[in-house]
KOLLOKE-483523 format. One record per residue (C-alpha): residue number from 1; residue in one letter; x, y, z. Coordinates in Angstrom, 3 decimals, always signed. Example, Ala and Ser with C-alpha at 12.3 -4.5 7.8 and 13.67 -1.06 7.14 Angstrom:
2
seq  type  X  Y  Z
1  A  +12.300  -4.500  +7.800
2  S  +13.670  -1.060  +7.140
***
This chain:
255
seq  type  X  Y  Z
1  X  +22.465  +49.683  +10.855
2  X  +24.258  +46.339  +11.533
3  X  +22.493  +42.889  +11.110
4  X  +24.533  +39.752  +13.360
5  X  +24.502  +36.690  +11.418
6  X  +25.578  +32.809  +11.968
7  X  +24.641  +29.445  +10.221
8  X  +24.882  +25.964  +10.922
9  X  +23.993  +23.294  +8.491
10  X  +23.877  +19.834  +8.595
11  X  +23.148  +16.528  +6.535
12  X  +21.929  +15.185  +9.816
13  X  +19.404  +18.655  +10.195
14  X  +19.548  +19.427  +13.678
15  X  +22.795  +20.744  +15.771
16  X  +25.199  +18.640  +17.634
17  X  +25.632  +19.058  +21.022
18  X  +28.199  +22.006  +21.210
19  X  +26.814  +23.897  +18.412
20  X  +23.654  +24.257  +20.493
21  X  +25.005  +25.407  +23.946
22  X  +26.989  +27.727  +21.522
23  X  +24.135  +28.819  +19.539
24  X  +22.361  +29.335  +22.612
25  X  +25.650  +31.224  +24.254
26  X  +25.531  +33.523  +21.500
27  X  +21.719  +34.706  +21.015
28  X  +21.901  +35.573  +24.693
29  X  +25.029  +37.033  +24.609
30  X  +23.299  +39.677  +21.885
31  X  +20.492  +40.468  +22.934
32  X  +22.432  +41.594  +26.377
33  X  +24.681  +43.727  +24.357
34  X  +21.636  +45.017  +22.847
35  X  +21.114  +43.791  +19.614
36  X  +17.347  +43.379  +18.399
37  X  +15.861  +40.674  +17.957
38  X  +14.843  +41.617  +14.677
39  X  +18.622  +42.320  +13.599
40  X  +19.512  +38.387  +15.204
41  X  +19.667  +36.045  +11.520
42  X  +20.552  +32.512  +11.807
43  X  +20.485  +30.335  +8.994
44  X  +19.778  +26.893  +9.056
45  X  +18.767  +23.664  +6.643
46  X  +15.635  +22.442  +10.179
47  X  +14.066  +24.386  +12.180
48  X  +14.868  +25.824  +15.520
49  X  +13.698  +27.855  +18.180
50  X  +15.327  +29.866  +20.940
51  X  +13.723  +32.327  +22.684
52  X  +10.837  +33.318  +20.804
53  X  +12.769  +33.842  +17.995
54  X  +13.525  +31.142  +14.859
55  X  +15.789  +30.130  +12.615
56  X  +15.763  +31.094  +8.902
57  X  +15.622  +27.877  +7.038
58  X  +17.317  +27.082  +3.580
59  X  +18.524  +24.084  +1.399
60  X  +20.238  +21.525  +2.432
61  X  +24.062  +22.695  +2.305
62  X  +26.028  +21.042  +3.924
63  X  +29.950  +21.607  +3.119
64  X  +31.689  +21.462  +0.147
65  X  +34.645  +19.257  +1.395
66  X  +35.598  +21.243  +3.878
67  X  +32.412  +22.423  +6.194
68  X  +34.365  +25.591  +7.762
69  X  +34.026  +26.992  +4.213
70  X  +30.051  +26.881  +4.252
71  X  +29.570  +30.019  +4.575
72  X  +30.139  +30.948  +1.570
73  X  +28.100  +28.833  -0.397
74  X  +24.492  +29.326  +2.543
75  X  +25.779  +33.764  +1.795
76  X  +25.292  +33.288  -1.812
77  X  +22.208  +31.869  -1.194
78  X  +21.182  +34.815  +0.803
79  X  +22.086  +36.986  -1.662
80  X  +20.149  +34.824  -4.089
81  X  +17.381  +35.341  -2.093
82  X  +16.837  +39.108  -2.017
83  X  +17.493  +38.655  +1.916
84  X  +20.422  +40.475  +2.344
85  X  +19.739  +44.131  +2.627
86  X  +20.762  +47.369  +0.493
87  X  +21.066  +49.804  +3.580
88  X  +22.778  +47.234  +5.837
89  X  +26.309  +45.861  +7.276
90  X  +26.228  +42.381  +7.829
91  X  +28.856  +40.681  +10.377
92  X  +29.325  +36.927  +9.534
93  X  +30.799  +35.182  +12.236
94  X  +31.721  +31.459  +13.358
95  X  +29.726  +30.201  +16.513
96  X  +32.519  +30.280  +18.599
97  X  +33.332  +33.637  +17.415
98  X  +32.256  +36.113  +20.822
99  X  +31.384  +39.531  +21.114
100  X  +33.614  +39.898  +24.010
101  X  +32.908  +43.944  +23.818
102  X  +30.144  +45.678  +21.770
103  X  +31.030  +46.937  +18.412
104  X  +29.983  +49.690  +16.763
105  X  +29.383  +50.654  +13.959
106  X  +30.889  +53.698  +12.733
107  X  +34.147  +53.091  +14.560
108  X  +35.104  +50.090  +12.239
109  X  +35.308  +52.489  +9.629
110  X  +33.703  +50.403  +6.514
111  X  +32.064  +53.603  +4.826
112  X  +32.483  +53.498  +0.739
113  X  +33.955  +49.585  +1.625
114  X  +32.488  +46.872  +0.651
115  X  +34.113  +43.912  +2.862
116  X  +35.317  +44.570  +6.074
117  X  +38.392  +41.110  +6.627
118  X  +40.433  +40.002  +9.576
119  X  +43.905  +38.076  +8.992
120  X  +45.562  +35.767  +11.555
121  X  +47.654  +38.534  +12.950
122  X  +50.778  +36.879  +12.779
123  X  +50.240  +36.169  +8.761
124  X  +48.198  +38.240  +5.865
125  X  +46.154  +34.724  +5.004
126  X  +42.278  +36.057  +6.083
127  X  +40.742  +34.339  +8.989
128  X  +37.345  +33.901  +7.732
129  X  +35.316  +33.387  +11.376
130  X  +34.428  +36.832  +11.581
131  X  +34.086  +39.353  +8.674
132  X  +31.965  +42.397  +7.652
133  X  +29.972  +42.981  +4.105
134  X  +27.418  +45.084  +3.126
135  X  +24.743  +44.817  -0.152
136  X  +27.584  +45.766  -2.944
137  X  +29.724  +42.310  -2.435
138  X  +27.211  +40.451  -4.317
139  X  +29.595  +40.454  -7.199
140  X  +32.515  +39.219  -4.811
141  X  +30.772  +36.563  -2.979
142  X  +29.208  +35.351  -6.119
143  X  +33.633  +34.577  -7.611
144  X  +34.681  +33.404  -3.788
145  X  +32.442  +30.892  -4.536
146  X  +33.405  +29.916  -8.776
147  X  +36.999  +29.719  -6.833
148  X  +36.036  +27.508  -3.594
149  X  +34.101  +25.608  -6.057
150  X  +37.285  +24.663  -7.987
151  X  +39.240  +23.751  -4.912
152  X  +36.822  +22.195  -2.639
153  X  +38.623  +19.575  -1.736
154  X  +41.087  +21.433  +0.563
155  X  +40.942  +22.057  +3.779
156  X  +39.838  +26.357  +4.156
157  X  +39.850  +26.851  +1.524
158  X  +37.290  +29.567  +2.075
159  X  +40.265  +31.289  +3.169
160  X  +42.215  +30.087  +0.872
161  X  +40.822  +30.831  -1.682
162  X  +39.918  +34.837  -0.597
163  X  +43.686  +34.576  -0.532
164  X  +44.106  +34.323  -4.119
165  X  +41.851  +36.840  -4.754
166  X  +43.689  +39.029  -3.116
167  X  +46.638  +38.952  -3.434
168  X  +46.121  +38.368  -7.927
169  X  +44.236  +41.334  -7.496
170  X  +40.306  +39.578  -8.999
171  X  +39.008  +42.072  -5.906
172  X  +39.400  +45.995  -6.066
173  X  +41.648  +46.796  -3.119
174  X  +39.061  +49.312  -2.421
175  X  +36.734  +47.324  -2.312
176  X  +38.250  +45.714  +1.467
177  X  +39.785  +46.730  +4.142
178  X  +41.530  +44.362  +6.525
179  X  +40.568  +45.248  +10.292
180  X  +42.403  +44.593  +13.623
181  X  +42.515  +40.985  +15.438
182  X  +40.032  +42.926  +17.829
183  X  +37.397  +41.987  +15.728
184  X  +38.452  +38.070  +15.210
185  X  +41.107  +37.312  +18.322
186  X  +42.041  +33.518  +18.046
187  X  +43.956  +31.247  +20.123
188  X  +46.745  +31.043  +17.507
189  X  +47.703  +34.702  +18.938
190  X  +47.861  +33.617  +23.709
191  X  +51.255  +32.161  +22.950
192  X  +52.990  +35.790  +21.668
193  X  +52.480  +38.622  +24.076
194  X  +53.107  +40.862  +20.466
195  X  +50.265  +40.017  +18.987
196  X  +48.230  +40.555  +22.153
197  X  +49.483  +43.822  +22.981
198  X  +49.224  +44.842  +19.383
199  X  +45.273  +44.104  +18.627
200  X  +42.647  +47.250  +19.779
201  X  +41.577  +46.846  +23.107
202  X  +38.880  +45.832  +25.034
203  X  +39.085  +42.792  +22.694
204  X  +35.973  +42.870  +20.659
205  X  +35.460  +39.153  +19.492
206  X  +36.942  +36.236  +20.918
207  X  +36.913  +33.070  +18.779
208  X  +37.736  +30.059  +20.472
209  X  +35.696  +25.954  +21.405
210  X  +35.650  +25.568  +24.759
211  X  +37.010  +22.386  +24.855
212  X  +39.595  +22.334  +22.786
213  X  +43.820  +22.459  +23.155
214  X  +46.184  +23.505  +21.249
215  X  +50.066  +22.726  +20.975
216  X  +52.174  +24.785  +19.628
217  X  +56.394  +24.663  +19.378
218  X  +56.040  +21.413  +21.344
219  X  +54.125  +23.063  +24.159
220  X  +50.891  +22.973  +25.612
221  X  +49.698  +26.361  +26.083
222  X  +46.357  +26.089  +28.489
223  X  +44.771  +22.519  +29.304
224  X  +42.067  +23.581  +26.840
225  X  +40.755  +27.162  +25.323
226  X  +38.603  +28.001  +28.154
227  X  +41.075  +27.752  +30.566
228  X  +43.716  +30.326  +28.646
229  X  +40.076  +32.497  +28.131
230  X  +38.106  +32.650  +31.270
231  X  +40.638  +31.609  +33.542
232  X  +43.560  +33.418  +32.128
233  X  +46.216  +29.745  +32.552
234  X  +47.929  +30.583  +29.355
235  X  +50.746  +32.617  +28.469
236  X  +49.515  +35.792  +29.406
237  X  +48.314  +35.145  +32.481
238  X  +45.367  +36.825  +33.363
239  X  +41.899  +35.948  +31.615
240  X  +40.496  +37.396  +28.228
241  X  +36.657  +36.834  +28.963
242  X  +34.607  +39.936  +30.075
243  X  +33.019  +39.274  +33.231
244  X  +29.388  +39.666  +31.179
245  X  +30.398  +36.706  +28.744
246  X  +31.745  +34.439  +31.670
247  X  +28.276  +34.522  +32.805
248  X  +26.809  +34.060  +30.639
249  X  +29.195  +30.532  +29.085
250  X  +27.992  +29.632  +33.126
251  X  +24.662  +30.218  +33.004
252  X  +25.020  +27.218  +29.741
253  X  +26.655  +25.278  +32.499
254  X  +30.078  +25.948  +30.940
255  X  +32.838  +26.584  +33.503
***
């Protein structure tokens, strides 16, 4: 059984404007893809309700210098509270990482490993916006948090800390598996046809902020990431989003 995990904590104890829309997109999208409500786990430090669901409220965890690393702290807390179930595989993903085509657990090939990771495709650094883990990964997350706390003021400290642990053999290679970029396809791949061609199709997870722009090689690929993903204005010249996901975006006022 697989659980769908996303989280958001803030010193303001509320969602910012973008995250409020993205969270509703995540929930609507997941339900439409067949996820059961009881298998959706949204964790925050304030009360939140949507479509008859309520967030799991934890302590006031904000961020560790770099807010993108907050996931490591919160997931550790879920382990410590006994909320990670033994027989489940958990898919953690950022609010801007959307399930474009249904993920089938057995196709991940994670039997016998405790952590399924994605990288950036063009480099081996871990991209922690989408990852899979099980109950046995508790010690890995504890070790990961320890390294994050040692480096907490660096940007993307979660990814750099995990890379350090794997590069130095501090996590047994038999306990994790590198998954294809289809499970975390980000805008950085878009200028390079090679990375799209290499990714398993259909693309399972698209990772982008709708209104972001990104300069690469002194050129702007698409006016916004939405132009690239929804309208195909990037180098690939065709949309990457499924018609279903486009419709859900549209229903929440994103065109």
